[in-house]
N, C-alpha and C positions, 0 to 999 in steps of 0.2 A: 828377459829380451826386452828390447825398447820397442816403442810403438812403430817405428820404421820398419822393424824387423817382422814382428807380429807372430813369431813362433814361442808360444807360451811354454811348450814342453813336447817332447816326442819320447816314447817308451817303445822298447821291443820286448814283448812278453817272453818269458822263459818257460811257459807252460807249466810252472809249479807255484804260481801265484805271486811271482815276483817279475821284475823288469829291470832293463838297463836303459839308461838315457841314450838319446841320440840327437845329432844336430842336422843341419841341412845337408851335409856330405853323406852322413849316414842314411839319411831319408831317400836321397838319390840313388844310393847304390844298394838300398834295401831290396830283398827278394823274399817271397812268401816261406821259402825254405828256412829262414833265419828266425821265423816266429811271427806272431801277429804284432802289428805295428799300430800304435795310438798316436796321432798327431793331434795336438790341440792348438789351435791358432786363435790369435785376436785378428778378426777380419778386417780391422781398420788399418793393419800394418801394410805397407806397400808391398814388402817381399812375400808375405802370406798371400795377399790378393794375386800377384804375379803368379806365384807357384801354382796356386788354385786354378787360374785361367789357363795357364800354358803348360804345367809339367805334372799335374796331379792325375790326369786321366779320367777325371769326372766330367760326364756330359755336361755341356754348357748350361742346360736347362736347370740342371741340380746345382751347378756352381752359383747360379743366380740365388737359389735359395740358401746356400751357406754364406752368402755375402749379404743378404737381405737384412736390413735394419729392423723393419716392423714384420713380426711373424707371428703366426697362431700354431698351436700344436696340430701337427698332421703327419701322415705316412704315405709315401708313395714308394712303388717297386719298380726297378729298373734291372730286368733280368734277374740275376742271382744277388743283386744290392738292393739296398733299402735306404731311402732319404727319409729321415725321422727329425721332426722338430718337436722338442718338449720344453716345458716351463717348470721352474722350480722356485720356492720362495726366496725372496731377496733379504739376505742377512748382513748385507754390507751396511758399515756404519752410517747412521743418519738417513737409512733408506726404509720405506714402508714395506711391510711384508707382501702386501697385495700389488707392489710394483713388480711382478714376477720376472725372473731372468730367463732368457732363452737360451737354449743350447741347440745347435744345429748339427745334425750327423748325417755322414755319408759312410754306411756300413757295408762292407764286403766279407767274403768269407775269412780273409787274413788281414784285413785292414780296416781301421776306423779313422775318419777325419771328423774331428768336432771344431766348431767354431763359435765365438762369442765375443761381446765386447765389455761385459762385466763379470765379476768373479761370482762362481756358483758354487756354494759350499759343497754340493755332492761331487762336484768334478775334483775339487781339493781333496776331499775324503778318498775318492778312488786313487788318485796319485799318490797320497800317503800310504793307503793300504798296499799298491804295487811296490813302493819302495821298501815297505817292511816285510815283503814276501807273503802278504795275506790278501792279495787282489784276485780278481778274475783270471782264468788260464786261457780263455779264447775270447773270440768276439761276441758270441752268444751269451757268454758269462758276463762279458761287459755290458751288454744291453740290460740284462737282468739286474744286474748290480746298480746301474745308473736309475733304471725305472724304480727300483725298490728304494734306493736311497733318496730320490725325489719325494717319494710318499712318506718315508720316515721323517724328513724335514717338515712335510706339510701337516702331519699329525699334531704335533704340539701348538702349532698356529690356530689349527681348528679348535682345539681343547681350550686353549686361552681365549678364544672368541666366546665360546660357549660359556666360560667362567665369568667373563666380563658381563655377558647379557644376564646371567644368574644374578650378580651383584646388582646390576642397574634395576632388575625387576624388584629386588629385595628393597633398594634404596627409595623406589618409587613410593613405597609406602610410608617412609619417614623423612624424605627430604623434599625440600622445595623443587618443584618440577623445573624451573628455569636452570637449576644447576645440573641436571641430567641431559638436558637438551643437547649439548655440545658433544658429550660422551656418547650418547646414542648415535648422533650423526656419524662419528668416528667409526663406531662398530658396524653401522649399515654400510658405510663406505667400503671397509675393509671386507665384508662379506661379499659385496657386489664385485669388488675388484678381484678377489680370488676366484669367484665363480666364473668371471669372464673368461678365465683361461682353463679353469678346471673341467667345465662342460665339454669343450672341444678336446681336451686332454683325455678324458674319457672315452671319447669317440676314437681318437687316435690309437690307444691302447686296445680297443675292441678290433680295429683293423689290423693292428700289429700282431694279434695272436692268431690271425687267419691267414697272413702271408705266407705264400709257400717259397721257401729257400732251402738250399742244401745244408745250410750251417744252424738252421733252427729245427730241433727235433720235437716229438710229442711231448717230452718231458719239458722242455723250454716253453711250449705253448701253454702247458698246463700251469706253469709258474707265472706266465704272462696274464693268464685268465685270473689267477689270484690277485696280481697286482691291479688288473682292470677293476676287479669287483672292490678293491679297496678305494680306487680312485672314484668310482661310482658313488661308494659310501660316504666319502667326503665331500663330494658334489651335493648329495641329498642333505648332508649336515649343514653345508652353507646355504642350502635354499631354506632349511629350516630356520636357521640364524638370521637370514634376512627377514623371513615372516614374523619371527619374534621381535626383531628390532622394529619392524614396521609397526606391529601391534603395540608395542611399549610407547613407541614415538605417538602413536595416535592418542594413547592414554594420557601421555604428557601434553599433548596440544588441547586435549579436552579439558585437563585441568587448569591449563594456562588459560584458556577461554572462558572457563568457569570463574576463576579468580578475577579476570578482567570484567566480565559481567557484574559480578558481585561489587566490585568496586564502583562501576559505573552507576550501579543502582544506589548505593550509599551516597555518592555525590550527588545524584539526583534528589534524594530524599533531603539531603541538607540544604540544597539549593531550594526546594519546595518550602521548607520551614523558613528560610531567611528571606525569601521574596517579599511577602508582605511586610517584614519589619524594615527592609531596606527602603521599600517605597515610603513608609511613614518616616523613617529618619531622614531620608533623602528630602522630604517635603519640608520637614522642620528645620533643616540645616540650610535652607537658601537665605542668603543675605539681603532680606527685604523686611521692611516694617509691616506690622499688622499680625504677626504670628500669635494665635492665642496663647495666653498664660505666660507670655514673655516676661511680665513683670510680677507674677505670682510666685511666692518662695517655695511652694510645694508642687510646682509644675513638673520639674524633672523627675521627682520620685514617683509622681502619677504617671508620667510617660513610661517610665522603666516598667511599672507595674502593668501598664497596658500593653507593652510590648511582650512581657513575659506571659500574659495571659493569652495573647493573640498566638504565640509560638506554641503554648501547651495545647490550645484549641486545635492548631494545624496538626500537631502530632497525634491528637485524639481521633481527629477525622481520617488521618492515614491509617490508624490501627482499625478504626470502624469499618473502612472499606478494604481491610487486609492487604494493605500496601506495604506494612512492615510486619 
């Protein structure tokens, strides 16, 4: 479907794990007796926005949530329906994983309306599973499959972040600190970006398992509780990754500061040794008459030896006062 239309796809579940596609006409003629209906919209499409506002039957306050550009994970109940917003890892080409993709949901006992503007891998996986006859059979199963799929895609990203931090901590022992600074900054930004949405998502999952609806039973809530525990664990892993990145970055900054201090100190020592020599050579180098030894053939070797002696004496004094 094009952007003016906004209908990405619509599927009517057959109750056996499969589904058949539907268009706008089928959506308008649909009744609950035909089977659960899943409508996935691109909310930027004009037809999709018009249908949501005028024909969907979704209360206006929740329609605004389905059309909102900036969202955070949340759950709200409206009678026997739920308005749910969740976030998933961004696997789109050229995108950063921490730029998480939002999916906005209106869920009734026999109908699901989802909306978004960017491709979400979990939505694509569910669509494929239903086409192959291996998808959810009802709305509750859809919610569980979606929440579980979001966490399944989150797991490898968190593990990869841990592996990156392990590698950087090992490299810190053998690699120049300046080379690690950019990679550490990227890792820390990734951890912060993911945690920005994972923490409220854990809260949303906690609320979700306690919402009372006719289509969520005790078994569903038990499954949601496990998904919530997994979300909390990933959030804790991200907190730990952020702290590890901060500690490692502090060590890098300490080493860079130590290297800079050492460099400045060595330059100071060199300047201290050369200062009296520069004064003498500067005085002897002026273009005026009367310089002692100007006509003496051994004057230059004597001056060189004198300068060498002064330099050696300066170094001895620095060592004597433990400045070297």
